[in-house]
Backbone as numpy.savetxt, mean C-alpha at the origin, in Angstrom:
# Nx Ny Nz CAx CAy CAz Cx Cy Cz
5.01 -36.05 0.79 4.17 -34.85 0.79 5.05 -33.60 0.79
4.70 -32.59 -0.04 5.50 -31.39 -0.14 5.31 -30.46 1.03
6.06 -29.36 0.99 6.01 -28.38 2.06 4.65 -27.69 2.11
4.17 -27.43 3.32 2.92 -26.71 3.54 3.16 -25.62 4.58
3.02 -24.34 4.22 3.18 -23.27 5.21 2.20 -23.47 6.37
2.61 -23.14 7.59 1.75 -23.36 8.75 0.70 -22.25 8.91
-0.55 -22.56 8.62 -1.64 -21.63 8.86 -2.95 -22.39 8.86
-3.98 -21.75 9.38 -5.32 -22.34 9.42 -6.30 -21.42 8.72
-7.32 -22.01 8.11 -8.38 -21.22 7.50 -9.45 -20.97 8.56
-9.47 -19.75 9.07 -10.38 -19.38 10.15 -11.67 -18.79 9.58
-12.72 -18.68 10.40 -13.93 -18.00 9.93 -13.65 -16.56 9.48
-12.72 -15.89 10.16 -12.35 -14.53 9.75 -11.77 -14.52 8.35
-10.89 -15.46 8.06 -10.29 -15.55 6.72 -11.35 -15.82 5.67
-12.25 -16.75 5.96 -13.30 -17.09 5.00 -14.20 -15.88 4.72
-14.55 -15.15 5.77 -15.41 -13.98 5.61 -14.71 -12.90 4.78
-13.43 -12.65 5.07 -12.69 -11.62 4.35 -12.52 -11.99 2.87
-12.21 -13.26 2.60 -12.07 -13.70 1.21 -13.37 -13.49 0.44
-14.49 -13.83 1.08 -15.78 -13.66 0.43 -16.08 -12.19 0.15
-15.84 -11.33 1.13 -16.15 -9.91 0.95 -15.21 -9.24 -0.05
-13.93 -9.61 -0.02 -12.98 -9.05 -0.99 -13.38 -9.46 -2.40
-13.80 -10.72 -2.57 -14.23 -11.19 -3.89 -15.42 -10.40 -4.39
-16.35 -10.05 -3.49 -17.49 -9.23 -3.88 -17.04 -7.83 -4.30
-16.10 -7.25 -3.55 -15.56 -5.94 -3.91 -14.92 -6.00 -5.30
-14.14 -7.06 -5.55 -13.46 -7.20 -6.83 -14.47 -7.26 -7.97
-15.57 -7.98 -7.74 -16.60 -8.06 -8.76 -17.17 -6.69 -9.10
-17.45 -5.88 -8.07 -17.98 -4.54 -8.31 -16.93 -3.64 -8.95
-15.70 -3.75 -8.49 -14.63 -2.92 -9.03 -14.37 -3.25 -10.50
-14.46 -4.54 -10.84 -14.18 -4.97 -12.21 -15.21 -4.44 -13.19
-16.45 -4.22 -12.74 -17.46 -3.69 -13.64 -17.15 -2.26 -14.04
-16.36 -1.55 -13.22 -16.02 -0.16 -13.52 -14.65 -0.02 -14.16
-13.76 -0.98 -13.87 -12.37 -0.87 -14.33 -11.95 -2.20 -14.94
-12.07 -2.32 -16.25 -11.64 -3.55 -16.90 -10.18 -3.41 -17.30
-9.72 -4.27 -18.22 -8.30 -4.24 -18.61 -7.93 -2.93 -19.31
-8.94 -2.14 -19.68 -8.66 -0.86 -20.34 -8.66 0.31 -19.36
-8.42 0.04 -18.07 -8.35 1.12 -17.08 -7.50 2.26 -17.62
-7.99 3.46 -17.40 -7.31 4.63 -17.94 -5.85 4.68 -17.50
-4.93 4.98 -18.43 -3.50 5.00 -18.09 -3.17 5.92 -16.93
-3.85 7.08 -16.84 -3.51 8.00 -15.75 -3.90 7.42 -14.39
-4.94 6.57 -14.33 -5.30 5.94 -13.07 -4.33 4.83 -12.71
-3.90 4.07 -13.71 -2.88 3.04 -13.45 -1.61 3.70 -12.91
-1.20 4.78 -13.55 0.03 5.45 -13.13 -0.10 6.03 -11.72
-1.24 6.66 -11.45 -1.45 7.25 -10.13 -1.35 6.19 -9.03
-2.03 5.06 -9.23 -2.00 4.00 -8.22 -0.61 3.38 -8.08
0.09 3.26 -9.20 1.45 2.70 -9.12 2.36 3.61 -8.31
2.28 4.90 -8.53 3.12 5.83 -7.79 2.78 5.77 -6.30
1.49 5.71 -5.97 1.08 5.60 -4.56 1.64 4.32 -3.95
1.61 3.22 -4.71 2.14 1.95 -4.23 3.63 2.06 -3.93
4.37 2.62 -4.86 5.82 2.73 -4.70 6.17 3.62 -3.52
5.53 4.78 -3.43 5.84 5.69 -2.33 5.56 5.05 -0.98
4.42 4.35 -0.86 4.06 3.75 0.42 4.97 2.58 0.77
5.28 1.73 -0.21 6.13 0.58 0.07 7.52 1.02 0.52
8.05 2.06 -0.12 9.38 2.55 0.28 9.32 3.31 1.61
8.20 3.99 1.87 8.06 4.68 3.15 8.09 3.70 4.31
7.53 2.51 4.11 7.57 1.48 5.15 9.02 1.14 5.49
9.91 1.27 4.50 11.34 0.98 4.70 12.12 2.25 5.02
11.40 3.29 5.50 12.01 4.54 5.99 12.51 5.47 4.89
12.02 5.31 3.68 12.29 6.30 2.64 11.42 7.52 2.93
12.02 8.70 2.94 11.31 9.91 3.39 10.71 10.73 2.25
10.85 10.32 1.01 10.35 11.11 -0.11 8.83 11.14 -0.11
8.27 12.32 -0.36 6.82 12.49 -0.41 6.26 11.97 -1.72
4.94 11.89 -1.81 4.29 11.46 -3.04 4.66 12.39 -4.19
4.70 13.68 -3.92 5.05 14.64 -4.96 6.49 14.44 -5.42
7.39 14.17 -4.48 8.80 13.95 -4.85 8.97 12.66 -5.64
8.27 11.61 -5.22 8.34 10.34 -5.95 7.83 10.53 -7.38
6.74 11.27 -7.51 6.20 11.55 -8.85 7.22 12.28 -9.70
7.89 13.26 -9.11 8.90 14.03 -9.85 10.06 13.14 -10.29
10.52 12.26 -9.41 11.62 11.35 -9.77 11.21 10.47 -10.94
10.00 9.91 -10.89 9.52 9.04 -11.96 9.36 9.81 -13.26
9.04 11.11 -13.15 8.92 11.96 -14.34 10.27 12.41 -14.88
11.36 12.02 -14.21 12.70 12.38 -14.66 13.15 13.76 -14.24
12.46 14.35 -13.27 12.82 15.68 -12.80 13.84 15.60 -11.67
14.58 16.66 -11.48 15.57 16.73 -10.41 14.88 17.19 -9.13
15.22 16.55 -8.01 14.66 16.96 -6.72 15.79 17.01 -5.70
15.52 17.68 -4.58 16.44 17.66 -3.46 16.08 16.45 -2.60
16.99 15.51 -2.50 16.74 14.30 -1.73 18.00 13.47 -1.64
17.99 12.53 -0.70 19.15 11.66 -0.54 19.29 10.77 -1.78
20.50 10.65 -2.34 20.69 9.85 -3.56 20.20 8.40 -3.42
20.36 7.80 -2.23 19.90 6.43 -2.06 18.38 6.36 -2.19
17.69 7.33 -1.59 16.23 7.31 -1.65 15.74 7.52 -3.08
16.40 8.38 -3.82 16.04 8.58 -5.22 16.28 7.31 -6.02
17.39 6.63 -5.75 17.68 5.37 -6.44 16.63 4.30 -6.11
16.18 4.26 -4.85 15.13 3.31 -4.46 13.86 3.52 -5.28
13.50 4.77 -5.51 12.30 5.07 -6.30 12.48 4.59 -7.74
13.61 4.93 -8.33 13.85 4.50 -9.71 13.83 2.99 -9.85
14.46 2.31 -8.89 14.49 0.85 -8.93 13.09 0.26 -8.80
12.32 0.79 -7.85 10.98 0.25 -7.62 10.10 0.45 -8.84
10.19 1.61 -9.47 9.38 1.87 -10.66 9.75 0.89 -11.77
11.03 0.66 -11.96 11.47 -0.30 -12.98 10.94 -1.69 -12.68
11.02 -2.10 -11.41 10.56 -3.43 -11.03 9.06 -3.60 -11.25
8.27 -2.62 -10.81 6.82 -2.73 -10.97 6.42 -2.68 -12.45
7.15 -1.92 -13.25 6.85 -1.86 -14.67 7.22 -3.17 -15.38
8.18 -3.91 -14.83 8.63 -5.17 -15.43 7.79 -6.34 -14.96
7.03 -6.15 -13.90 6.34 -7.25 -13.22 5.50 -8.12 -14.14
4.86 -7.54 -15.14 3.95 -8.32 -15.98 4.68 -9.38 -16.80
6.00 -9.32 -16.85 6.77 -10.33 -17.60 7.18 -11.51 -16.73
6.89 -11.46 -15.43 7.37 -12.49 -14.51 6.30 -13.52 -14.19
6.78 -14.69 -13.79 5.93 -15.73 -13.21 6.21 -15.80 -11.72
5.14 -15.83 -10.91 5.32 -15.82 -9.45 5.99 -17.07 -8.93
5.99 -18.16 -9.72 6.58 -19.41 -9.25 7.99 -19.66 -9.78
8.53 -18.71 -10.54 9.86 -18.89 -11.15 10.94 -18.25 -10.29
11.88 -19.05 -9.85 12.96 -18.54 -9.01 13.81 -17.53 -9.77
14.03 -17.75 -11.05 14.85 -16.81 -11.83 14.19 -15.43 -11.86
12.87 -15.40 -11.94 12.17 -14.12 -11.94 12.23 -13.45 -10.57
12.14 -14.25 -9.52 12.26 -13.71 -8.16 13.61 -13.04 -7.98
14.66 -13.70 -8.44 16.00 -13.14 -8.30 16.19 -11.91 -9.19
15.61 -11.94 -10.38 15.70 -10.76 -11.24 14.98 -9.56 -10.61
13.84 -9.84 -9.98 13.10 -8.76 -9.32 13.93 -8.12 -8.21
14.61 -8.95 -7.42 15.46 -8.41 -6.36 16.61 -7.61 -6.96
17.17 -8.09 -8.07 18.28 -7.36 -8.71 17.83 -5.98 -9.16
16.60 -5.88 -9.67 16.09 -4.58 -10.10 15.79 -3.68 -8.91
15.15 -4.23 -7.89 14.78 -3.44 -6.72 15.99 -2.90 -5.97
17.06 -3.67 -5.93 18.19 -3.32 -5.08 19.43 -2.91 -5.87
19.27 -2.64 -7.16 20.39 -2.22 -8.01 21.04 -0.95 -7.43
22.33 -1.02 -7.23 23.08 0.12 -6.73 22.91 0.39 -5.25
22.18 -0.48 -4.55 21.91 -0.27 -3.12 22.62 -1.29 -2.23
22.87 -2.48 -2.76 23.53 -3.53 -1.99 24.56 -4.22 -2.86
25.47 -4.92 -2.23 26.40 -5.76 -2.98 25.69 -7.05 -3.37
25.86 -7.46 -4.60 25.29 -8.72 -5.04 23.78 -8.76 -5.11
23.11 -7.76 -5.68 21.66 -7.83 -5.80 21.26 -8.99 -6.70
20.13 -9.60 -6.39 19.67 -10.73 -7.20 20.25 -12.05 -6.76
20.86 -12.08 -5.57 21.41 -13.33 -5.03 20.93 -13.52 -3.60
20.73 -14.78 -3.21 20.36 -15.07 -1.83 21.52 -14.71 -0.92
21.19 -14.43 0.33 22.22 -14.05 1.30 23.17 -15.22 1.56
24.39 -14.87 1.94 25.41 -15.89 2.19 25.80 -15.95 3.66
25.15 -15.16 4.50 25.46 -15.18 5.93 24.17 -15.20 6.73
24.29 -15.60 8.00 23.12 -15.65 8.87 22.74 -14.24 9.31
21.44 -14.01 9.53 20.98 -12.67 9.92 19.91 -12.76 11.00
19.86 -11.72 11.82 18.78 -11.55 12.77 18.12 -10.20 12.51
16.83 -10.10 12.76 16.10 -8.85 12.54 15.88 -8.19 13.90
16.30 -6.93 14.00 16.22 -6.20 15.26 15.24 -5.03 15.14
14.55 -4.74 16.23 13.80 -3.50 16.38 14.46 -2.77 17.53
15.25 -1.73 17.18 16.09 -1.12 18.19 17.21 -2.09 18.54
17.31 -2.42 19.83 18.33 -3.37 20.27 17.74 -4.74 20.56
16.45 -4.94 20.24 15.78 -6.20 20.54 15.74 -7.10 19.31
16.20 -8.32 19.47 16.13 -9.31 18.40 14.69 -9.81 18.31
14.04 -9.56 17.16 12.64 -9.97 17.01 12.49 -11.19 16.13
13.52 -11.51 15.36 13.43 -12.70 14.50 14.83 -13.16 14.10
15.09 -14.44 14.32 16.34 -15.03 13.83 16.00 -15.84 12.59
16.47 -15.39 11.46 16.14 -16.05 10.20 16.83 -17.41 10.10
16.31 -18.31 9.30 16.96 -19.62 9.11 18.39 -19.45 8.61
19.25 -20.43 8.86 20.65 -20.33 8.41 20.74 -20.09 6.91
21.76 -19.36 6.49 21.94 -19.07 5.07 22.06 -20.35 4.25
22.63 -21.39 4.84 22.81 -22.64 4.12 21.49 -23.30 3.74
20.39 -22.88 4.39 19.07 -23.48 4.15 18.19 -22.63 3.23
18.63 -21.44 2.90 17.76 -20.51 2.18 17.35 -21.05 0.82
18.30 -21.54 0.05 17.98 -22.02 -1.30 16.94 -23.14 -1.26
17.11 -24.08 -0.34 16.15 -25.20 -0.22 14.79 -24.69 0.22
14.76 -23.81 1.21 13.49 -23.31 1.71 12.73 -22.53 0.64
13.42 -21.73 -0.14 12.76 -20.97 -1.20 12.26 -21.90 -2.31
13.03 -22.93 -2.62 12.58 -23.90 -3.62 11.30 -24.59 -3.15
11.27 -24.98 -1.87 10.06 -25.61 -1.32 8.87 -24.66 -1.37
9.10 -23.39 -1.03 8.01 -22.41 -1.01 7.48 -22.17 -2.42
8.35 -22.03 -3.39 7.91 -21.80 -4.76 7.18 -23.01 -5.33
7.63 -24.21 -4.95 6.93 -25.43 -5.37 5.54 -25.47 -4.77
5.42 -25.11 -3.49 4.09 -25.07 -2.86 3.19 -24.09 -3.60
3.71 -22.90 -3.92 2.90 -21.90 -4.61 2.44 -22.43 -5.97
3.29 -23.20 -6.63 2.96 -23.73 -7.95 1.86 -24.79 -7.87
1.83 -25.55 -6.79 0.94 -26.71 -6.71 -0.28 -26.51 -5.81
-0.29 -25.48 -4.98 -1.37 -25.31 -4.03 -2.71 -25.06 -4.73
-3.78 -25.53 -4.11 -5.14 -25.25 -4.57 -5.80 -24.19 -3.69
-5.01 -23.55 -2.84 -5.55 -22.52 -1.95 -6.01 -21.32 -2.77
-6.99 -20.59 -2.23 -7.46 -19.37 -2.89 -6.29 -18.40 -3.02
-6.12 -17.75 -4.18 -4.98 -16.83 -4.36 -4.91 -15.72 -3.32
-6.06 -15.28 -2.81 -6.01 -14.26 -1.75 -5.26 -14.78 -0.53
-5.47 -16.05 -0.21 -4.81 -16.66 0.95 -3.37 -17.03 0.61
-3.16 -17.68 -0.53 -1.81 -18.12 -0.87 -0.85 -16.94 -1.03
-1.35 -15.81 -1.54 -0.48 -14.64 -1.69 -0.03 -14.11 -0.33
-0.95 -14.12 0.65 -0.61 -13.67 2.01 0.36 -14.64 2.67
0.11 -15.95 2.50 0.99 -16.96 3.09 2.39 -16.87 2.50
2.48 -16.68 1.18 3.79 -16.54 0.55 4.52 -15.31 1.08
3.80 -14.20 1.20 4.37 -12.97 1.73 4.98 -13.22 3.10
4.22 -13.87 3.98 4.75 -14.14 5.32 5.97 -15.05 5.26
5.89 -16.13 4.49 6.99 -17.10 4.45 8.26 -16.45 3.91
8.13 -15.57 2.93 9.32 -14.90 2.42 9.95 -14.03 3.50
9.10 -13.33 4.28 9.65 -12.53 5.37 10.31 -13.42 6.42
9.73 -14.58 6.70 10.28 -15.48 7.69 11.65 -16.04 7.24
11.71 -16.49 5.99 12.97 -17.04 5.48 14.02 -15.95 5.35
13.58 -14.73 5.00 14.49 -13.59 4.86 15.64 -13.95 3.92
15.29 -14.27 2.66 16.31 -14.87 1.78 17.40 -13.91 1.31
17.15 -12.62 1.41 18.12 -11.65 0.89 18.76 -10.85 2.03
19.93 -10.34 1.77 20.62 -9.55 2.79 19.85 -8.27 3.11
19.14 -7.73 2.11 18.34 -6.52 2.30 17.23 -6.53 1.25
16.16 -5.79 1.52 15.08 -5.67 0.55 13.99 -6.71 0.68
13.97 -7.47 1.77 12.98 -8.54 1.90 11.55 -8.02 2.04
11.39 -6.91 2.77 10.05 -6.37 2.96 9.42 -5.93 1.65
10.16 -5.13 0.88 9.61 -4.65 -0.40 9.44 -5.80 -1.39
10.31 -6.85 -1.29 10.14 -8.03 -2.15 8.87 -8.79 -1.79
8.60 -8.93 -0.49 7.39 -9.64 -0.07 6.13 -8.95 -0.58
6.10 -7.63 -0.50 4.93 -6.89 -0.96 4.81 -6.92 -2.48
5.94 -6.79 -3.17 5.93 -6.87 -4.64 5.44 -8.23 -5.10
5.93 -9.30 -4.46 5.58 -10.65 -4.92 4.13 -11.00 -4.60
3.61 -10.48 -3.52 2.19 -10.70 -3.26 1.35 -10.02 -4.34
1.75 -8.82 -4.75 1.04 -8.14 -5.84 1.11 -8.96 -7.12
2.26 -9.56 -7.40 2.41 -10.38 -8.60 1.50 -11.60 -8.55
1.43 -12.26 -7.41 0.55 -13.43 -7.26 -0.90 -13.03 -7.50
-1.30 -11.90 -6.91 -2.67 -11.43 -7.11 -2.91 -11.01 -8.55
-1.91 -10.42 -9.18 -2.05 -10.02 -10.58 -2.31 -11.21 -11.48
-1.63 -12.32 -11.20 -1.81 -13.51 -12.04 -3.19 -14.13 -11.86
-3.85 -13.78 -10.75 -5.23 -14.23 -10.54 -6.22 -13.25 -11.16
-6.06 -11.97 -10.83 -6.92 -10.90 -11.35 -6.01 -9.75 -11.79
-5.76 -9.60 -13.09 -4.82 -8.57 -13.56 -5.11 -7.18 -13.04
-6.38 -6.86 -12.79 -6.73 -5.53 -12.29 -6.06 -5.21 -10.96
-5.75 -6.25 -10.16 -5.16 -6.04 -8.85 -3.72 -5.56 -8.93
-3.15 -5.57 -10.14 -1.81 -5.00 -10.32 -1.76 -3.57 -9.81
-2.87 -2.86 -9.94 -2.89 -1.43 -9.64 -3.65 -1.10 -8.37
-3.84 -2.09 -7.50 -4.49 -1.84 -6.22 -3.42 -1.44 -5.20
-3.43 -0.21 -4.71 -2.35 0.26 -3.83 -2.51 -0.22 -2.37
-2.36 -1.52 -2.17 -2.49 -2.09 -0.83 -1.44 -1.52 0.12
-0.28 -1.20 -0.44 0.81 -0.70 0.39 0.44 0.57 1.15
-0.46 1.37 0.60 -0.85 2.59 1.30 -1.60 2.26 2.60
-2.35 1.16 2.59 -3.03 0.73 3.81 -2.03 0.17 4.80
-1.09 -0.65 4.32 -0.06 -1.21 5.19 0.74 -0.08 5.84
1.05 0.94 5.05 1.81 2.08 5.59 1.04 2.74 6.72
-0.27 2.85 6.58 -1.10 3.48 7.60 -1.10 2.67 8.89
-0.99 1.35 8.75 -1.00 0.46 9.91 0.34 -0.25 10.06
1.41 0.50 9.85 2.74 -0.08 9.81 3.13 -0.78 11.11
2.79 -0.18 12.25 3.11 -0.80 13.53 2.42 -2.15 13.66
1.16 -2.23 13.26 0.43 -3.49 13.30 1.05 -4.51 12.36
1.54 -4.06 11.22 2.19 -4.95 10.24 3.36 -5.69 10.88
4.20 -4.93 11.58 5.34 -5.57 12.23 4.91 -6.43 13.42
3.88 -6.00 14.12 3.41 -6.77 15.27 2.86 -8.13 14.86
2.09 -8.18 13.76 1.54 -9.47 13.36 2.63 -10.37 12.77
3.64 -9.79 12.15 4.79 -10.60 11.73 5.43 -11.27 12.95
5.64 -10.49 14.01 6.24 -11.03 15.23 5.33 -12.05 15.89
4.02 -11.78 15.89 3.07 -12.71 16.50 3.04 -14.03 15.74
3.08 -13.98 14.44 3.11 -15.21 13.65 4.41 -15.98 13.91
5.50 -15.26 14.08 6.77 -15.92 14.43 6.65 -16.64 15.77
6.07 -15.95 16.76 5.95 -16.55 18.10 5.08 -17.79 18.07
4.03 -17.76 17.28 3.11 -18.88 17.22 3.56 -19.96 16.24
4.59 -19.64 15.44 4.99 -20.54 14.34 3.77 -20.86 13.48
3.00 -19.81 13.17 1.73 -19.96 12.47 1.46 -18.65 11.74
1.25 -18.73 10.43 1.07 -17.53 9.61 -0.33 -16.95 9.70
-1.24 -17.59 10.42 -2.64 -17.16 10.43 -2.82 -15.70 10.83
-2.19 -15.20 11.92 -2.38 -13.77 12.25 -1.96 -12.84 11.12
-0.87 -13.16 10.44 -0.41 -12.32 9.35 -1.37 -12.38 8.16
-1.86 -13.56 7.85 -2.80 -13.70 6.73 -4.06 -12.89 7.01
-4.57 -12.95 8.23 -5.77 -12.17 8.57 -5.49 -10.68 8.44
-4.32 -10.24 8.90 -3.98 -8.82 8.78 -3.93 -8.38 7.32
-3.23 -9.16 6.49 -3.09 -8.78 5.09 -4.43 -8.80 4.36
-5.29 -9.74 4.70 -6.61 -9.76 4.08 -7.42 -8.54 4.50
-7.26 -8.10 5.75 -7.94 -6.87 6.17 -7.40 -5.67 5.37
-6.10 -5.65 5.12 -5.52 -4.57 4.33 -6.05 -4.60 2.90
-6.15 -5.79 2.32 -6.72 -5.92 0.98 -8.19 -5.49 0.97
-8.90 -5.88 2.01 -10.31 -5.51 2.13 -10.46 -3.99 2.17
-9.61 -3.34 2.97 -9.68 -1.88 3.09 -9.31 -1.22 1.77
-8.27 -1.75 1.10 -7.86 -1.16 -0.17 -8.95 -1.32 -1.23
-9.62 -2.47 -1.26 -10.71 -2.67 -2.22 -11.89 -1.78 -1.88
-12.20 -1.65 -0.61 -13.31 -0.78 -0.20 -13.04 0.65 -0.62
-11.80 1.12 -0.38 -11.45 2.48 -0.76 -11.51 2.66 -2.27
-11.06 1.65 -3.01 -11.06 1.76 -4.47 -12.47 1.86 -5.02
-13.37 1.02 -4.53 -14.75 1.06 -5.02 -15.43 2.35 -4.58
-15.12 2.79 -3.36 -15.71 4.05 -2.87 -15.24 5.23 -3.70
-13.95 5.25 -4.03 -13.40 6.35 -4.83 -14.02 6.36 -6.21
-14.23 5.18 -6.80 -14.87 5.11 -8.11 -16.28 5.69 -8.06
-17.01 5.33 -7.01 -18.37 5.83 -6.88 -18.37 7.35 -6.72
-17.41 7.84 -5.94 -17.29 9.29 -5.76 -16.99 9.97 -7.08
-16.07 9.40 -7.85 -15.70 10.01 -9.13 -16.89 10.04 -10.08
-17.64 8.94 -10.12 -18.78 8.86 -11.04 -19.89 9.83 -10.66
-20.00 10.13 -9.38 -21.12 10.94 -8.92 -20.66 12.27 -8.33
-19.51 12.76 -8.79 -18.89 13.90 -8.15 -19.80 15.12 -8.11
-20.53 15.38 -9.19 -21.34 16.59 -9.21 -22.50 16.50 -8.23
-22.94 15.27 -7.92 -24.05 15.10 -6.99 -23.58 15.11 -5.54
-22.37 14.60 -5.29 -21.94 14.36 -3.92 -21.01 15.44 -3.37
-20.31 16.16 -4.25 -19.34 17.14 -3.78 -19.67 18.48 -4.40
-20.10 19.41 -3.59 -20.44 20.74 -4.09 -19.17 21.52 -4.41
-19.34 22.57 -5.19 -18.19 23.43 -5.51 -17.59 24.01 -4.23
-18.45 24.33 -3.26 -17.95 24.91 -2.01 -17.04 23.93 -1.27
-17.45 22.65 -1.22 -16.64 21.64 -0.54 -15.34 21.40 -1.30
-15.41 21.40 -2.62 -14.19 21.24 -3.43 -13.22 22.38 -3.14
-13.73 23.60 -3.07 -12.86 24.75 -2.78 -12.25 24.64 -1.39
-13.03 24.17 -0.42 -12.52 24.02 0.93 -11.42 22.96 0.98
-11.64 21.84 0.29 -10.60 20.79 0.24 -9.34 21.32 -0.40
-9.50 22.14 -1.45 -8.32 22.72 -2.09 -7.53 23.62 -1.15
-8.24 24.34 -0.29 -7.57 25.22 0.68 -6.79 24.43 1.71
-7.21 23.18 1.96 -6.54 22.34 2.96 -5.53 21.37 2.36
-5.31 21.47 1.06 -4.46 20.48 0.41 -3.03 20.50 0.93
-2.53 21.67 1.31 -1.13 21.78 1.73 -0.96 21.90 3.24
-1.99 22.44 3.94 -1.81 22.73 5.36 -3.07 22.45 6.16
-2.89 22.23 7.46 -4.00 22.24 8.40 -4.33 23.70 8.71
-5.62 24.01 8.79 -6.00 25.39 9.05 -7.13 25.46 10.07
-7.14 26.54 10.87 -8.26 26.83 11.74 -9.38 27.48 10.94
-10.54 27.65 11.56 -11.69 28.18 10.83 -11.45 29.59 10.31
-10.81 30.45 11.10 -10.56 31.82 10.65 -9.64 31.85 9.42
-8.58 31.04 9.49 -7.66 30.99 8.35 -8.34 30.38 7.12
-9.21 29.40 7.35 -9.94 28.80 6.24 -10.85 29.83 5.56
-11.58 30.60 6.37 -12.46 31.62 5.81 -11.66 32.63 5.00
-10.50 33.01 5.53 -9.66 33.97 4.82 -9.18 33.37 3.49
-8.76 32.10 3.52 -8.29 31.46 2.30 -9.38 31.35 1.25
-10.63 31.22 1.71 -11.76 31.09 0.80 -12.37 32.44 0.42
-11.89 33.50 1.03 -12.41 34.82 0.75 -13.81 35.05 1.31
-14.08 34.45 2.48 -15.40 34.54 3.09 -15.36 35.42 4.33
-16.45 36.15 4.57 -16.56 36.99 5.77 -17.77 36.62 6.61
-18.72 35.87 6.04 -19.96 35.54 6.73 -19.84 34.13 7.31
-19.65 34.06 8.64 -19.39 32.76 9.28 -20.55 31.77 9.11
-21.83 32.16 9.25 -22.91 31.18 9.06 -22.87 30.53 7.67
-22.57 31.31 6.63 -22.46 30.74 5.29 -21.30 29.76 5.21
-20.18 30.16 5.82 -19.01 29.27 5.84 -19.36 27.94 6.47
-20.06 27.96 7.60 -20.37 26.72 8.30 -21.43 25.89 7.55
-22.47 26.54 7.08 -23.57 25.79 6.47 -23.24 25.26 5.08
-22.46 26.01 4.31 -22.21 25.63 2.91 -20.85 24.99 2.69
-19.92 25.22 3.58 -18.55 24.72 3.39 -18.16 23.70 4.45
-18.04 24.17 5.70 -17.44 23.35 6.74 -18.30 22.14 7.10
-19.57 22.36 7.42 -20.42 21.25 7.85 -20.59 20.18 6.78
-20.87 20.53 5.51 -20.96 19.48 4.49 -19.66 18.70 4.31
-18.53 19.39 4.43 -17.24 18.70 4.28 -17.01 17.72 5.42
-17.38 18.12 6.65 -17.25 17.22 7.79 -18.23 16.06 7.70
-19.47 16.35 7.33 -20.49 15.31 7.25 -20.17 14.29 6.15
-19.54 14.74 5.07 -19.17 13.84 4.00 -17.85 13.13 4.24
-17.21 13.42 5.38 -15.91 12.82 5.71 -14.83 13.20 4.70
-14.98 14.40 4.08 -13.95 14.89 3.18 -12.81 15.53 3.96
-13.13 16.08 5.12 -12.11 16.66 6.00 -12.34 16.11 7.40
-11.38 16.38 8.30 -11.52 15.92 9.69 -10.92 16.94 10.63
-11.37 16.89 11.87 -10.83 17.77 12.90 -9.50 17.21 13.42
-8.59 18.10 13.78 -7.34 17.64 14.41 -7.57 17.27 15.87
-8.66 17.78 16.47 -9.03 17.45 17.84 -10.48 16.93 17.85
-10.70 15.71 17.37 -12.08 15.22 17.23 -12.84 15.10 18.54
-12.13 14.94 19.65 -12.81 14.81 20.95 -13.17 16.16 21.56
-12.68 17.25 20.96 -12.97 18.61 21.47 -13.37 19.50 20.30
-14.56 19.25 19.73 -14.93 19.96 18.50 -15.00 21.47 18.65
-15.23 22.00 19.85 -15.33 23.44 20.04 -14.04 24.06 20.61
-12.96 23.32 20.58 -11.70 23.84 21.10 -11.27 25.08 20.33
-10.81 26.11 21.03 -10.35 27.33 20.34 -9.13 27.10 19.46
-8.42 25.99 19.70 -7.25 25.68 18.88 -7.57 24.62 17.82
-8.85 24.37 17.60 -9.26 23.37 16.61 -8.79 23.75 15.21
-8.28 22.76 14.51 -7.87 22.95 13.13 -8.48 21.83 12.29
-8.41 21.99 10.98 -9.02 21.03 10.06 -7.98 20.57 9.04
-8.13 19.35 8.58 -7.22 18.80 7.58 -8.00 17.86 6.66
-7.42 17.55 5.52 -8.04 16.59 4.62 -8.09 15.21 5.28
-9.19 14.51 5.11 -9.27 13.12 5.54 -8.62 12.24 4.49
-8.31 10.97 4.80 -7.79 10.06 3.76 -8.72 10.01 2.55
-10.03 10.02 2.79 -11.00 10.02 1.68 -10.85 11.28 0.84
-10.69 12.44 1.48 -10.52 13.68 0.75 -9.24 13.71 -0.06
-8.15 13.18 0.51 -6.88 13.12 -0.21 -7.00 12.25 -1.46
-7.66 11.08 -1.30 -7.82 10.19 -2.45 -8.64 10.86 -3.54
-9.71 11.58 -3.13 -10.57 12.22 -4.11 -9.81 13.29 -4.89
-9.01 14.09 -4.20 -8.25 15.13 -4.88 -7.22 14.53 -5.85
-6.57 13.43 -5.42 -5.61 12.77 -6.29 -6.29 12.25 -7.55
-7.45 11.62 -7.37 -8.19 11.09 -8.51 -8.66 12.24 -9.42
-9.15 13.31 -8.83 -9.63 14.45 -9.62 -8.49 15.07 -10.42
-7.32 15.18 -9.79 -6.17 15.75 -10.49 -5.74 14.86 -11.65
-5.78 13.52 -11.42 -5.40 12.59 -12.47 -6.36 12.68 -13.67
-7.65 12.86 -13.36 -8.65 12.90 -14.43 -8.58 14.21 -15.20
-8.40 15.32 -14.48 -8.43 16.63 -15.12 -7.08 17.03 -15.68
-6.01 16.29 -15.24 -4.67 16.63 -15.70 -4.13 17.85 -15.00
């Protein structure tokens, strides 16, 4: 009998797989293989920025976009190289097979070009993963890496597990084996996307990494918990929740885009634009909008934006605080990004 990653199919996993599949069905009716190029590009850039941010790359979405556009920016050369490498890897992904070791190694070579010695090769020394000064994971000996990866790729080739589950299990196992000297995290996320792409090509452009980035502490905690239990189930449940959230956001954003004139008034759009760069208090917001009549500001601008979850308070537990400020919500940020992509 071949290798089988240690995990169980829980009721939570079954429920998430079912709901994600329903989201995919609805999403597919709006976005087939002819998804607009500007939307594919927007989601790819968001994916790259978030995946690298998880690895402590400090470049903003705007800076990442500029690097991909070939523009010069002020930034650390290593971080700029990481962006270029990631873009090349994601653009090459459609030529790879998720079960081919040669493709896995080529992907690492592209991701880590100019960043490590010997990119595209398994590590040759033993490694431990630390958080601060605490050892959180001792990876298998380097002498076992080649065999363990061969077993894992064979399992992926032969498993009858649902791709949503097998992609999460593979992601965890790659992190556990830690086959490369560096770049394992971004490789795990890239390869999960590739596995999902081979099941549903549309998922190539689902920016799951943005959700993982938002819950980065939890991401590392469930990795550690799965290590302690010698069971990938906690990690699989976490990743399925991230996929669920990413699919929910994608379908919600599509609905917002399709119904923008009905759901977002010009006043709310103007208010979101005023908050695009900074958090502002009500007085500063009124000034930015050129308003002097506070009741109009509240009834036509502020309250609809809050009720629609386009913006949020910086002090949600103290709505009447004199130091209250407002900022774009994640939903508002996504809407503005989509609107900018559509309008150019």
